[in-house]
ZADO-1210 file (C-alpha; in nm, 4 decimals, padded with zeros to 6 digits):
<atoms>
<atom x="03.9720" y="06.1362" z="07.4747" code="UNK" pos="1"/>
<atom x="03.6983" y="06.4008" z="07.5266" code="UNK" pos="2"/>
<atom x="03.3682" y="06.2683" z="07.6620" code="UNK" pos="3"/>
<atom x="03.1656" y="06.3925" z="07.3622" code="UNK" pos="4"/>
<atom x="03.3992" y="06.2157" z="07.1198" code="UNK" pos="5"/>
<atom x="03.3638" y="05.8947" z="07.3203" code="UNK" pos="6"/>
<atom x="02.9841" y="05.9253" z="07.3052" code="UNK" pos="7"/>
<atom x="02.9992" y="05.9689" z="06.9266" code="UNK" pos="8"/>
<atom x="03.1935" y="05.6459" z="06.8855" code="UNK" pos="9"/>
<atom x="03.0208" y="05.3556" z="06.7098" code="UNK" pos="10"/>
<atom x="03.0951" y="04.9942" z="06.7984" code="UNK" pos="11"/>
<atom x="03.1363" y="04.7731" z="06.4943" code="UNK" pos="12"/>
<atom x="02.9494" y="04.5002" z="06.6844" code="UNK" pos="13"/>
<atom x="02.6578" y="04.7400" z="06.7340" code="UNK" pos="14"/>
<atom x="02.6695" y="04.8470" z="06.3686" code="UNK" pos="15"/>
<atom x="02.6706" y="04.4861" z="06.2441" code="UNK" pos="16"/>
<atom x="02.3858" y="04.3875" z="06.4768" code="UNK" pos="17"/>
<atom x="02.1715" y="04.6928" z="06.3936" code="UNK" pos="18"/>
<atom x="02.2026" y="04.6552" z="06.0168" code="UNK" pos="19"/>
<atom x="02.1335" y="04.2816" z="06.0225" code="UNK" pos="20"/>
<atom x="01.8327" y="04.3404" z="06.2475" code="UNK" pos="21"/>
<atom x="01.7038" y="04.6140" z="06.0160" code="UNK" pos="22"/>
<atom x="01.7545" y="04.3845" z="05.7164" code="UNK" pos="23"/>
<atom x="01.5406" y="04.1187" z="05.8841" code="UNK" pos="24"/>
<atom x="01.2673" y="04.3729" z="05.9669" code="UNK" pos="25"/>
<atom x="01.2652" y="04.4917" z="05.6055" code="UNK" pos="26"/>
<atom x="01.2394" y="04.1294" z="05.4927" code="UNK" pos="27"/>
<atom x="00.9332" y="04.0861" z="05.7167" code="UNK" pos="28"/>
<atom x="00.7821" y="04.3937" z="05.5506" code="UNK" pos="29"/>
<atom x="00.8133" y="04.2207" z="05.2111" code="UNK" pos="30"/>
<atom x="00.6500" y="03.9070" z="05.3544" code="UNK" pos="31"/>
<atom x="00.3660" y="04.1217" z="05.4934" code="UNK" pos="32"/>
<atom x="00.3068" y="04.2777" z="05.1499" code="UNK" pos="33"/>
<atom x="00.3007" y="03.9312" z="04.9920" code="UNK" pos="34"/>
<atom x="00.0434" y="03.8070" z="05.2470" code="UNK" pos="35"/>
<atom x="-00.1741" y="04.1160" z="05.1998" code="UNK" pos="36"/>
<atom x="-00.1609" y="04.0858" z="04.8215" code="UNK" pos="37"/>
<atom x="-00.2445" y="03.7148" z="04.8379" code="UNK" pos="38"/>
<atom x="-00.5332" y="03.7799" z="05.0777" code="UNK" pos="39"/>
<atom x="-00.6932" y="04.0497" z="04.8605" code="UNK" pos="40"/>
<atom x="-00.6583" y="03.8522" z="04.5360" code="UNK" pos="41"/>
<atom x="-00.7922" y="03.5455" z="04.7166" code="UNK" pos="42"/>
<atom x="-01.1046" y="03.7417" z="04.8117" code="UNK" pos="43"/>
<atom x="-01.1543" y="03.8488" z="04.4497" code="UNK" pos="44"/>
<atom x="-01.0682" y="03.5269" z="04.2684" code="UNK" pos="45"/>
<atom x="-01.1739" y="03.2354" z="04.4856" code="UNK" pos="46"/>
<atom x="-01.1520" y="02.9561" z="04.2286" code="UNK" pos="47"/>
<atom x="-00.8442" y="03.0601" z="04.0340" code="UNK" pos="48"/>
<atom x="-00.6464" y="03.2237" z="04.3170" code="UNK" pos="49"/>
<atom x="-00.4433" y="02.9171" z="04.4081" code="UNK" pos="50"/>
<atom x="-00.3495" y="02.8575" z="04.0459" code="UNK" pos="51"/>
<atom x="-00.2210" y="03.2162" z="04.0222" code="UNK" pos="52"/>
<atom x="-00.0293" y="03.1838" z="04.3504" code="UNK" pos="53"/>
<atom x="00.1277" y="02.8460" z="04.2709" code="UNK" pos="54"/>
<atom x="00.2302" y="02.9548" z="03.9201" code="UNK" pos="55"/>
<atom x="00.3889" y="03.2697" z="04.0610" code="UNK" pos="56"/>
<atom x="00.5824" y="03.0692" z="04.3217" code="UNK" pos="57"/>
<atom x="00.7064" y="02.8113" z="04.0692" code="UNK" pos="58"/>
<atom x="00.8277" y="03.0716" z="03.8184" code="UNK" pos="59"/>
<atom x="00.9958" y="03.2892" z="04.0820" code="UNK" pos="60"/>
<atom x="01.1686" y="03.0092" z="04.2724" code="UNK" pos="61"/>
<atom x="01.2830" y="02.8237" z="03.9569" code="UNK" pos="62"/>
<atom x="01.4384" y="03.1329" z="03.8026" code="UNK" pos="63"/>
<atom x="01.6029" y="03.2463" z="04.1258" code="UNK" pos="64"/>
<atom x="01.7412" y="02.9063" z="04.2255" code="UNK" pos="65"/>
<atom x="01.9085" y="02.8638" z="03.8867" code="UNK" pos="66"/>
<atom x="02.0716" y="03.2034" z="03.9357" code="UNK" pos="67"/>
<atom x="02.1573" y="03.1224" z="04.2985" code="UNK" pos="68"/>
<atom x="02.3422" y="02.7972" z="04.2310" code="UNK" pos="69"/>
<atom x="02.5293" y="02.9522" z="03.9404" code="UNK" pos="70"/>
<atom x="02.5712" y="03.3042" z="04.0810" code="UNK" pos="71"/>
<atom x="02.9510" y="03.2913" z="04.0928" code="UNK" pos="72"/>
<atom x="02.9844" y="03.1515" z="03.7382" code="UNK" pos="73"/>
<atom x="02.7344" y="03.4030" z="03.5967" code="UNK" pos="74"/>
<atom x="02.9015" y="03.7000" z="03.7697" code="UNK" pos="75"/>
<atom x="03.2563" y="03.6004" z="03.6709" code="UNK" pos="76"/>
<atom x="03.1633" y="03.5305" z="03.3092" code="UNK" pos="77"/>
<atom x="02.9743" y="03.8579" z="03.2742" code="UNK" pos="78"/>
<atom x="03.2767" y="04.0691" z="03.3757" code="UNK" pos="79"/>
<atom x="03.5413" y="03.8671" z="03.1906" code="UNK" pos="80"/>
<atom x="03.7251" y="03.7709" z="03.5098" code="UNK" pos="81"/>
<atom x="04.0215" y="03.5324" z="03.5038" code="UNK" pos="82"/>
<atom x="04.1623" y="03.3174" z="03.7880" code="UNK" pos="83"/>
<atom x="04.4353" y="03.4970" z="03.9825" code="UNK" pos="84"/>
<atom x="04.7355" y="03.2662" z="03.9583" code="UNK" pos="85"/>
<atom x="04.9505" y="03.2263" z="04.2674" code="UNK" pos="86"/>
<atom x="05.2629" y="03.3125" z="04.0690" code="UNK" pos="87"/>
<atom x="05.1305" y="03.6430" z="03.9332" code="UNK" pos="88"/>
<atom x="04.9229" y="03.7536" z="04.2347" code="UNK" pos="89"/>
<atom x="05.1147" y="03.6259" z="04.5368" code="UNK" pos="90"/>
<atom x="05.0396" y="03.9319" z="04.7565" code="UNK" pos="91"/>
<atom x="04.6676" y="03.9142" z="04.6770" code="UNK" pos="92"/>
<atom x="04.6564" y="03.5461" z="04.7732" code="UNK" pos="93"/>
<atom x="04.8570" y="03.6064" z="05.0913" code="UNK" pos="94"/>
<atom x="04.6250" y="03.8901" z="05.1973" code="UNK" pos="95"/>
<atom x="04.3085" y="03.6881" z="05.1406" code="UNK" pos="96"/>
<atom x="04.4588" y="03.3838" z="05.3137" code="UNK" pos="97"/>
<atom x="04.5633" y="03.5916" z="05.6152" code="UNK" pos="98"/>
<atom x="04.2151" y="03.7402" z="05.6535" code="UNK" pos="99"/>
<atom x="04.0553" y="03.3963" z="05.6178" code="UNK" pos="100"/>
<atom x="04.2816" y="03.2472" z="05.8849" code="UNK" pos="101"/>
<atom x="04.2011" y="03.5353" z="06.1204" code="UNK" pos="102"/>
<atom x="03.8258" y="03.4945" z="06.0671" code="UNK" pos="103"/>
<atom x="03.8158" y="03.1142" z="06.0508" code="UNK" pos="104"/>
<atom x="03.6786" y="03.1096" z="05.6955" code="UNK" pos="105"/>
<atom x="03.7729" y="02.8809" z="05.4078" code="UNK" pos="106"/>
<atom x="03.9703" y="03.0609" z="05.1396" code="UNK" pos="107"/>
<atom x="03.7504" y="03.1572" z="04.8427" code="UNK" pos="108"/>
<atom x="03.8624" y="03.1260" z="04.4821" code="UNK" pos="109"/>
<atom x="04.0284" y="03.4484" z="04.3698" code="UNK" pos="110"/>
<atom x="03.9761" y="03.6202" z="04.0354" code="UNK" pos="111"/>
<atom x="04.0933" y="03.9383" z="03.8678" code="UNK" pos="112"/>
<atom x="03.8844" y="04.1311" z="03.6170" code="UNK" pos="113"/>
<atom x="04.0000" y="04.3890" z="03.3632" code="UNK" pos="114"/>
<atom x="03.9428" y="04.7584" z="03.4277" code="UNK" pos="115"/>
<atom x="04.1187" y="05.0482" z="03.5950" code="UNK" pos="116"/>
<atom x="03.8278" y="05.1327" z="03.8239" code="UNK" pos="117"/>
<atom x="03.8851" y="05.0512" z="04.1923" code="UNK" pos="118"/>
<atom x="03.6249" y="04.7869" z="04.2723" code="UNK" pos="119"/>
<atom x="03.5660" y="04.4308" z="04.3882" code="UNK" pos="120"/>
<atom x="03.2840" y="04.1860" z="04.4505" code="UNK" pos="121"/>
<atom x="03.2153" y="03.8530" z="04.6165" code="UNK" pos="122"/>
<atom x="02.9721" y="03.5844" z="04.5084" code="UNK" pos="123"/>
<atom x="02.8788" y="03.2254" z="04.5825" code="UNK" pos="124"/>
<atom x="02.6052" y="03.0464" z="04.7729" code="UNK" pos="125"/>
<atom x="02.8141" y="02.9758" z="05.0869" code="UNK" pos="126"/>
<atom x="03.1727" y="03.0104" z="05.2186" code="UNK" pos="127"/>
<atom x="03.2671" y="02.6702" z="05.0710" code="UNK" pos="128"/>
<atom x="03.1508" y="02.7755" z="04.7226" code="UNK" pos="129"/>
<atom x="03.2556" y="03.1382" z="04.7032" code="UNK" pos="130"/>
<atom x="03.4714" y="03.3690" z="04.4947" code="UNK" pos="131"/>
<atom x="03.6290" y="03.7093" z="04.5373" code="UNK" pos="132"/>
<atom x="03.7023" y="03.9177" z="04.2304" code="UNK" pos="133"/>
<atom x="03.9032" y="04.2410" z="04.2246" code="UNK" pos="134"/>
<atom x="03.9677" y="04.4789" z="03.9383" code="UNK" pos="135"/>
<atom x="04.3144" y="04.5426" z="03.8004" code="UNK" pos="136"/>
<atom x="04.2674" y="04.9019" z="03.9155" code="UNK" pos="137"/>
<atom x="04.2278" y="04.7885" z="04.2777" code="UNK" pos="138"/>
<atom x="04.5626" y="04.6098" z="04.2639" code="UNK" pos="139"/>
<atom x="04.7447" y="04.9017" z="04.1042" code="UNK" pos="140"/>
<atom x="04.5870" y="05.1929" z="04.2954" code="UNK" pos="141"/>
<atom x="04.5396" y="05.0585" z="04.6494" code="UNK" pos="142"/>
<atom x="04.8143" y="05.0015" z="04.9009" code="UNK" pos="143"/>
<atom x="04.8263" y="04.6871" z="05.1148" code="UNK" pos="144"/>
<atom x="04.6189" y="04.8327" z="05.4010" code="UNK" pos="145"/>
<atom x="04.3511" y="04.9687" z="05.1656" code="UNK" pos="146"/>
<atom x="04.3307" y="04.6410" z="04.9746" code="UNK" pos="147"/>
<atom x="04.2894" y="04.4595" z="05.3074" code="UNK" pos="148"/>
<atom x="03.9931" y="04.6815" z="05.3894" code="UNK" pos="149"/>
<atom x="03.8248" y="04.6084" z="05.0562" code="UNK" pos="150"/>
<atom x="03.8900" y="04.2339" z="05.0801" code="UNK" pos="151"/>
<atom x="03.7646" y="04.2317" z="05.4400" code="UNK" pos="152"/>
<atom x="03.4406" y="04.3917" z="05.3190" code="UNK" pos="153"/>
<atom x="03.3930" y="04.1249" z="05.0516" code="UNK" pos="154"/>
<atom x="03.4790" y="03.8386" z="05.2869" code="UNK" pos="155"/>
<atom x="03.2153" y="03.9771" z="05.5228" code="UNK" pos="156"/>
<atom x="02.9489" y="03.9313" z="05.2549" code="UNK" pos="157"/>
<atom x="03.0548" y="03.5673" z="05.2244" code="UNK" pos="158"/>
<atom x="03.0695" y="03.5060" z="05.6008" code="UNK" pos="159"/>
<atom x="02.7244" y="03.6624" z="05.6502" code="UNK" pos="160"/>
<atom x="02.5667" y="03.4528" z="05.3724" code="UNK" pos="161"/>
<atom x="02.4540" y="03.7754" z="05.2064" code="UNK" pos="162"/>
<atom x="02.4087" y="03.6063" z="04.8680" code="UNK" pos="163"/>
<atom x="02.1668" y="03.3608" z="05.0294" code="UNK" pos="164"/>
<atom x="01.9829" y="03.6408" z="05.2107" code="UNK" pos="165"/>
<atom x="01.9523" y="03.8548" z="04.8990" code="UNK" pos="166"/>
<atom x="01.8426" y="03.5487" z="04.6995" code="UNK" pos="167"/>
<atom x="01.5566" y="03.4893" z="04.9436" code="UNK" pos="168"/>
<atom x="01.4666" y="03.8572" z="04.9108" code="UNK" pos="169"/>
<atom x="01.4704" y="03.8235" z="04.5322" code="UNK" pos="170"/>
<atom x="01.2389" y="03.5193" z="04.5516" code="UNK" pos="171"/>
<atom x="00.9827" y="03.7110" z="04.7581" code="UNK" pos="172"/>
<atom x="01.0057" y="04.0231" z="04.5423" code="UNK" pos="173"/>
<atom x="00.9775" y="03.8080" z="04.2294" code="UNK" pos="174"/>
<atom x="00.6712" y="03.6299" z="04.3648" code="UNK" pos="175"/>
<atom x="00.4985" y="03.9613" z="04.4333" code="UNK" pos="176"/>
<atom x="00.5831" y="04.0927" z="04.0864" code="UNK" pos="177"/>
<atom x="00.4667" y="03.7760" z="03.9094" code="UNK" pos="178"/>
<atom x="00.1444" y="03.7379" z="04.1108" code="UNK" pos="179"/>
<atom x="00.0629" y="04.1045" z="04.0510" code="UNK" pos="180"/>
<atom x="00.1276" y="04.0654" z="03.6780" code="UNK" pos="181"/>
<atom x="-00.0845" y="03.7514" z="03.6537" code="UNK" pos="182"/>
<atom x="-00.3706" y="03.9190" z="03.8413" code="UNK" pos="183"/>
<atom x="-00.3666" y="04.2307" z="03.6216" code="UNK" pos="184"/>
<atom x="-00.3487" y="04.0213" z="03.3048" code="UNK" pos="185"/>
<atom x="-00.6401" y="03.8096" z="03.4239" code="UNK" pos="186"/>
<atom x="-00.8533" y="04.1245" z="03.4372" code="UNK" pos="187"/>
<atom x="-00.7726" y="04.2057" z="03.0754" code="UNK" pos="188"/>
<atom x="-00.8396" y="03.8470" z="02.9695" code="UNK" pos="189"/>
<atom x="-01.1879" y="03.8705" z="03.1167" code="UNK" pos="190"/>
<atom x="-01.1519" y="03.6385" z="03.4122" code="UNK" pos="191"/>
<atom x="-01.4767" y="03.7019" z="03.6003" code="UNK" pos="192"/>
<atom x="-01.5326" y="03.3740" z="03.7836" code="UNK" pos="193"/>
<atom x="-01.5626" y="03.5100" z="04.1362" code="UNK" pos="194"/>
<atom x="-01.7615" y="03.3998" z="04.4334" code="UNK" pos="195"/>
<atom x="-02.0802" y="03.5990" z="04.4686" code="UNK" pos="196"/>
<atom x="-02.0458" y="03.9052" z="04.6895" code="UNK" pos="197"/>
<atom x="-01.6683" y="03.9009" z="04.6977" code="UNK" pos="198"/>
<atom x="-01.5938" y="04.0675" z="04.3697" code="UNK" pos="199"/>
<atom x="-01.7285" y="04.4097" z="04.4628" code="UNK" pos="200"/>
<atom x="-01.5920" y="04.7229" z="04.3018" code="UNK" pos="201"/>
<atom x="-01.4143" y="04.8569" z="04.6128" code="UNK" pos="202"/>
<atom x="-01.2290" y="04.5310" z="04.6694" code="UNK" pos="203"/>
<atom x="-01.1377" y="04.5200" z="04.3029" code="UNK" pos="204"/>
<atom x="-00.9963" y="04.8732" z="04.3181" code="UNK" pos="205"/>
<atom x="-00.7908" y="04.7776" z="04.6249" code="UNK" pos="206"/>
<atom x="-00.6633" y="04.4699" z="04.4426" code="UNK" pos="207"/>
<atom x="-00.5627" y="04.6663" z="04.1331" code="UNK" pos="208"/>
<atom x="-00.3913" y="04.9348" z="04.3428" code="UNK" pos="209"/>
<atom x="-00.1999" y="04.6710" z="04.5375" code="UNK" pos="210"/>
<atom x="-00.0990" y="04.4872" z="04.2204" code="UNK" pos="211"/>
<atom x="00.0425" y="04.8110" z="04.0759" code="UNK" pos="212"/>
<atom x="00.2058" y="04.9538" z="04.3876" code="UNK" pos="213"/>
<atom x="00.3264" y="04.6390" z="04.5693" code="UNK" pos="214"/>
<atom x="00.6036" y="04.5493" z="04.3185" code="UNK" pos="215"/>
<atom x="00.7355" y="04.9059" z="04.3328" code="UNK" pos="216"/>
<atom x="00.7222" y="04.9186" z="04.7124" code="UNK" pos="217"/>
<atom x="00.9003" y="04.5876" z="04.7668" code="UNK" pos="218"/>
<atom x="01.1657" y="04.6764" z="04.5117" code="UNK" pos="219"/>
<atom x="01.2431" y="04.9892" z="04.7150" code="UNK" pos="220"/>
<atom x="01.2579" y="04.7716" z="05.0262" code="UNK" pos="221"/>
<atom x="01.4950" y="04.5378" z="04.8420" code="UNK" pos="222"/>
<atom x="01.7237" y="04.8341" z="04.7676" code="UNK" pos="223"/>
<atom x="01.7105" y="04.9317" z="05.1361" code="UNK" pos="224"/>
<atom x="01.8100" y="04.5789" z="05.2399" code="UNK" pos="225"/>
<atom x="02.1045" y="04.5936" z="04.9990" code="UNK" pos="226"/>
<atom x="02.2212" y="04.9201" z="05.1569" code="UNK" pos="227"/>
<atom x="02.1884" y="04.7714" z="05.5077" code="UNK" pos="228"/>
<atom x="02.4055" y="04.4749" z="05.4048" code="UNK" pos="229"/>
<atom x="02.6714" y="04.7131" z="05.2714" code="UNK" pos="230"/>
<atom x="02.6852" y="04.8989" z="05.6019" code="UNK" pos="231"/>
<atom x="02.7082" y="04.5658" z="05.7867" code="UNK" pos="232"/>
<atom x="02.9908" y="04.4469" z="05.5592" code="UNK" pos="233"/>
<atom x="03.1835" y="04.7707" z="05.6236" code="UNK" pos="234"/>
<atom x="03.1549" y="04.7132" z="05.9987" code="UNK" pos="235"/>
<atom x="03.2483" y="04.3455" z="05.9645" code="UNK" pos="236"/>
<atom x="03.5594" y="04.4461" z="05.7697" code="UNK" pos="237"/>
<atom x="03.6644" y="04.6536" z="06.0704" code="UNK" pos="238"/>
<atom x="03.5944" y="04.3526" z="06.2919" code="UNK" pos="239"/>
<atom x="03.8215" y="04.1337" z="06.0774" code="UNK" pos="240"/>
<atom x="04.1076" y="04.3825" z="06.0483" code="UNK" pos="241"/>
<atom x="04.0588" y="04.5681" z="06.3800" code="UNK" pos="242"/>
<atom x="04.1023" y="04.9009" z="06.2065" code="UNK" pos="243"/>
<atom x="03.8775" y="05.1111" z="05.9822" code="UNK" pos="244"/>
<atom x="04.1657" y="05.3089" z="05.8303" code="UNK" pos="245"/>
<atom x="04.2293" y="05.0883" z="05.5275" code="UNK" pos="246"/>
<atom x="03.8650" y="05.0761" z="05.4188" code="UNK" pos="247"/>
<atom x="03.8170" y="05.4496" z="05.4816" code="UNK" pos="248"/>
<atom x="04.1117" y="05.5374" z="05.2586" code="UNK" pos="249"/>
<atom x="04.0001" y="05.2865" z="04.9955" code="UNK" pos="250"/>
<atom x="03.6493" y="05.4396" z="04.9876" code="UNK" pos="251"/>
<atom x="03.8004" y="05.7873" z="04.9511" code="UNK" pos="252"/>
<atom x="03.9973" y="05.6672" z="04.6500" code="UNK" pos="253"/>
<atom x="03.6863" y="05.4969" z="04.5096" code="UNK" pos="254"/>
<atom x="03.4915" y="05.8210" z="04.5455" code="UNK" pos="255"/>
<atom x="03.7515" y="06.0194" z="04.3514" code="UNK" pos="256"/>
<atom x="03.7987" y="05.7466" z="04.0895" code="UNK" pos="257"/>
<atom x="03.6466" y="05.8634" z="03.7610" code="UNK" pos="258"/>
<atom x="03.7247" y="05.5554" z="03.5525" code="UNK" pos="259"/>
<atom x="03.4413" y="05.3300" z="03.4375" code="UNK" pos="260"/>
<atom x="03.4013" y="04.9593" z="03.3708" code="UNK" pos="261"/>
<atom x="03.1425" y="04.7752" z="03.1646" code="UNK" pos="262"/>
<atom x="02.9285" y="04.5465" z="03.3782" code="UNK" pos="263"/>
<atom x="02.5718" y="04.4240" z="03.3669" code="UNK" pos="264"/>
<atom x="02.3174" y="04.6081" z="03.5775" code="UNK" pos="265"/>
<atom x="02.2240" y="04.2719" z="03.7321" code="UNK" pos="266"/>
<atom x="02.5787" y="04.2213" z="03.8627" code="UNK" pos="267"/>
<atom x="02.6410" y="04.5819" z="03.9724" code="UNK" pos="268"/>
<atom x="02.4840" y="04.5433" z="04.3222" code="UNK" pos="269"/>
<atom x="02.7489" y="04.2821" z="04.4100" code="UNK" pos="270"/>
<atom x="03.0341" y="04.5340" z="04.3950" code="UNK" pos="271"/>
<atom x="03.1690" y="04.7276" z="04.6929" code="UNK" pos="272"/>
<atom x="03.0578" y="05.0466" z="04.5163" code="UNK" pos="273"/>
<atom x="02.8306" y="05.1057" z="04.2177" code="UNK" pos="274"/>
<atom x="03.0561" y="05.0329" z="03.9156" code="UNK" pos="275"/>
<atom x="02.8154" y="05.2076" z="03.6785" code="UNK" pos="276"/>
<atom x="02.8628" y="05.5393" z="03.8613" code="UNK" pos="277"/>
<atom x="02.4911" y="05.6140" z="03.8338" code="UNK" pos="278"/>
<atom x="02.3638" y="05.9415" z="03.9734" code="UNK" pos="279"/>
<atom x="02.0716" y="05.7663" z="04.1440" code="UNK" pos="280"/>
<atom x="02.0815" y="05.7885" z="04.5204" code="UNK" pos="281"/>
<atom x="01.8621" y="05.7476" z="04.8231" code="UNK" pos="282"/>
<atom x="01.5655" y="05.5133" z="04.7897" code="UNK" pos="283"/>
<atom x="01.6603" y="05.3881" z="04.4421" code="UNK" pos="284"/>
<atom x="02.0242" y="05.3051" z="04.5181" code="UNK" pos="285"/>
<atom x="02.1628" y="04.9606" z="04.6029" code="UNK" pos="286"/>
<atom x="02.4644" y="05.1201" z="04.7736" code="UNK" pos="287"/>
<atom x="02.4790" y="05.3796" z="05.0515" code="UNK" pos="288"/>
<atom x="02.6451" y="05.7115" z="04.9728" code="UNK" pos="289"/>
<atom x="03.0222" y="05.6740" z="05.0105" code="UNK" pos="290"/>
<atom x="03.0386" y="05.9860" z="05.2291" code="UNK" pos="291"/>
<atom x="02.7885" y="05.8288" z="05.4719" code="UNK" pos="292"/>
<atom x="02.9889" y="05.5085" z="05.4853" code="UNK" pos="293"/>
<atom x="03.3092" y="05.6980" z="05.5557" code="UNK" pos="294"/>
<atom x="03.1464" y="05.9037" z="05.8335" code="UNK" pos="295"/>
<atom x="03.0311" y="05.5895" z="06.0129" code="UNK" pos="296"/>
<atom x="03.3685" y="05.4172" z="05.9715" code="UNK" pos="297"/>
<atom x="03.5481" y="05.7229" z="06.1089" code="UNK" pos="298"/>
<atom x="03.3446" y="05.6892" z="06.4300" code="UNK" pos="299"/>
<atom x="03.4553" y="05.3289" z="06.4889" code="UNK" pos="300"/>
</atoms>
C-alpha cells in the first residue's frame, strides 16, 4: 500500500474517540451558556431569579424525563411500527442476534415499520430497554452485508447510550429556552423588583441579548452534537463488523433513494438518515452529509 494512502487511513477507534470527545466539549459549551445566562439574570433580578431558575428546571426536566422513559414507545407508535415476528423475519433476527453476540450486548426488541424508504432507527434508555426498527424498504432493498452495516450503526447508538446523552442535552437546551422565555416575559409583565445598582441599562441589554440568542446558539450546538454521534455510530458499526463496506454501500443506496415516509419531525433525528429528506444542511442539520460519511468510511 502506498505511503500516502496509509497516511490517509482513519482508525475507527480514533474516529469514535474524537467524535465522543467533541460531543462532550460541545455539551460543556451548552453548560457554559446556561451558567452565563443564569449569572446575568441573577444580577438583574436578585429576588425573583431563583424562582425563575427553579421553575425552568422543573418544567424542562419533567417534560424530558417523561419522554426519556417512554422514548421507545413514543417513537414506535408515531411511525406505526409492528413487532418483527421470528417466523416472518428470521434473517433480521439472526443478523441482530449475531451482532449482539459479537459485541456482548443484550438483544433489543425488533420492529418493522411501513415504507419503502431505506431507513432505520434505535431507541430506548439503555441496552436492556432498547428497540431497533427498520423500514420495509430496508429489508427489500439492502443485501445481507448492507443490512448488517445499518444494524451495526443502530446498535452502536444503543451501546453508546446516545439516547441518554441526547436526553441530557435536551434537558440543558430546554432549561436555557425556558429560563430565557420566563425572563423576557417578566420584562413585559413589568417585573422591576431589582436590587439597587444592579439593574442598569447595559446589564439589561446584555440580559435581553443573551435571552434571545442563547436558545438559538445552544440549539445549533445540539444539532452539532447529533452529527458527532452519527459519525461515532458509523465508526462503531465498522468496529462491530470489522468492515466498512456494508455501511458504505447502504449509505449510497440511501442517498439515491427518492422514496419518502411520513414521520414526526421530533422522531426524525433518531433515524440513520433524515427520513424527511429536507434540504437543510450544515449547521441546521441533525445528520452529517451522506457524502461526508461515505468519504470517512472509505478511509477506514
